[in-house]
C-alpha positions in Angstrom: -182.8 72.6 -0.2 -182.5 73.3 -4.8 -180.7 76.2 -4.6 -178.8 74.8 -1.2 -177.4 72.6 -3.3 -176.6 74.8 -6.7 -174.8 77.6 -4.7 -172.9 73.7 -2.9 -171.4 72.9 -6.5 -170.9 76.6 -7.1 -168.5 77.1 -3.9 -166.9 73.3 -4.3 -166.0 73.9 -8.0 -164.1 77.5 -6.7 -162.6 76.1 -4.0 -161.3 72.5 -6.1 -160.3 74.6 -9.6 -161.4 73.6 -13.1 -159.1 70.3 -13.9 -159.2 67.9 -16.6 -156.7 66.0 -18.5 -156.8 63.6 -21.5 -154.9 61.1 -23.5 -154.3 60.5 -26.4 -152.7 57.4 -27.9 -150.1 57.7 -30.4 -149.0 54.5 -30.4 -151.3 51.8 -29.0 -149.6 48.9 -27.1 -149.2 45.9 -29.9 -147.9 42.9 -27.8 -149.3 41.8 -25.0 -146.1 42.3 -22.7 -147.1 43.0 -18.7 -145.8 43.5 -15.6 -145.7 43.7 -12.3 -142.8 46.8 -11.9 -142.1 49.2 -13.6 -139.6 52.6 -13.5 -140.6 55.9 -13.8 -137.9 58.1 -16.0 -137.9 61.9 -17.3 -136.7 62.4 -20.6 -135.9 65.8 -22.1 -138.2 68.1 -21.9 -138.6 70.0 -25.1 -139.6 73.2 -23.3 -138.8 75.2 -19.5 -140.0 73.4 -16.7 -139.6 75.0 -13.6 -138.0 71.7 -11.0 -141.0 72.6 -9.1 -143.8 71.2 -11.4 -141.5 68.0 -13.7 -140.7 66.8 -9.7 -144.4 67.2 -8.7 -145.5 65.4 -11.3 -142.8 62.2 -11.0 -144.3 62.0 -7.5 -148.0 61.8 -8.3 -147.6 59.8 -11.3 -145.4 57.3 -8.5 -147.6 57.9 -5.6 -150.9 57.0 -9.0 -148.8 53.5 -9.9 -147.1 52.1 -6.4 -149.6 53.3 -4.1 -152.8 53.3 -5.7 -152.1 50.9 -9.3 -150.5 47.8 -8.2 -147.5 48.2 -9.2 -144.0 47.8 -7.4 -140.6 49.7 -7.9 -138.3 47.8 -10.5 -137.0 47.7 -14.7 -140.2 44.9 -15.8 -141.5 47.8 -17.6 -140.0 51.8 -18.5 -142.4 54.8 -18.5 -139.8 57.7 -19.8 -142.2 60.9 -19.4 -141.4 64.3 -20.8 -143.2 67.5 -21.2 -144.3 68.7 -24.8 -145.5 71.3 -24.1 -146.5 73.8 -20.6 -148.1 76.9 -20.5 -148.8 78.2 -16.6 -151.8 80.7 -17.8 -152.1 83.4 -15.4 -153.3 82.2 -12.2 -154.5 86.2 -11.3 -156.9 85.9 -14.5 -157.9 82.7 -13.1 -159.0 84.7 -9.5 -159.9 87.3 -10.9 -161.8 86.4 -13.7 -162.8 82.0 -12.6 -163.3 79.6 -15.6 -162.7 82.4 -18.6 -159.2 83.8 -18.7 -155.9 82.6 -18.3 -156.2 78.2 -18.4 -153.0 76.5 -18.6 -152.3 73.7 -20.4 -149.6 71.6 -20.7 -148.6 68.6 -22.9 -146.7 65.5 -22.3 -145.4 62.3 -23.8 -145.4 59.2 -22.3 -143.7 56.5 -23.7 -143.8 52.3 -22.5 -141.0 49.7 -22.9 -139.9 46.4 -22.6 -137.0 44.9 -20.1 -135.2 45.1 -23.7 -135.9 47.8 -24.6 -138.4 48.1 -26.8 -140.9 50.5 -27.5 -144.8 49.0 -26.7 -146.6 52.1 -27.0 -147.0 56.0 -26.7 -149.3 58.8 -25.4 -149.8 61.9 -24.8 -151.7 62.9 -21.4 -152.9 66.8 -21.4 -153.9 69.2 -18.7 -156.0 72.3 -17.9 -156.4 74.5 -15.5 -159.1 77.0 -15.5 -159.6 78.2 -12.4 -160.3 78.0 -8.6 -159.6 79.2 -5.0 -157.3 82.3 -5.4 -156.7 81.1 -9.3 -156.2 77.7 -8.8 -153.4 75.7 -8.9 -151.8 74.4 -11.8 -150.7 71.4 -9.7 -154.4 70.1 -10.0 -154.0 69.7 -14.0 -150.6 67.4 -13.2 -152.4 65.4 -10.7 -155.4 64.9 -13.6 -152.5 64.1 -15.9 -150.7 61.3 -14.1 -153.6 59.9 -12.6 -154.5 59.1 -16.6 -151.3 58.0 -17.2 -151.1 55.8 -14.5 -155.2 53.9 -15.7 -153.1 53.8 -18.9 -150.6 51.4 -17.8 -152.7 49.7 -15.1 -155.3 48.7 -17.8 -152.3 48.1 -20.4 -149.9 46.2 -18.7 -150.2 45.0 -15.4 -149.9 41.6 -14.8 
């Protein structure tokens, strides 16, 4: 039975991929500004980002903030994000060699502003993908990064 559980866990990791995300707070929230609404803006990326990935991250971030997180769309606060680093890695290498090769990674800067445009906080959210069925999708890393960013917003700014 134990061997079956280990095999099932290994299969699950192979299917969903090994994606992770971390958040680094660069400028912590200095004011106690709370809001029930937030707008999402895409700033100027410092690296080339495929339109598919930019739009996907925006959609996932919106789902995490609005559908799951309790914010409503509006201009109470503004979240501006931009990609600082993006390397998709090699999906073929991840497929052939699993988590030991082809890792993809990204860093996204997220800045929060109050309604007057004053900066409230700045974070970097990074995501990685290092394996998965058919090489794992880089979108898994985007999912994790969107969840991390939304959790920070919810924990620090939701009214």
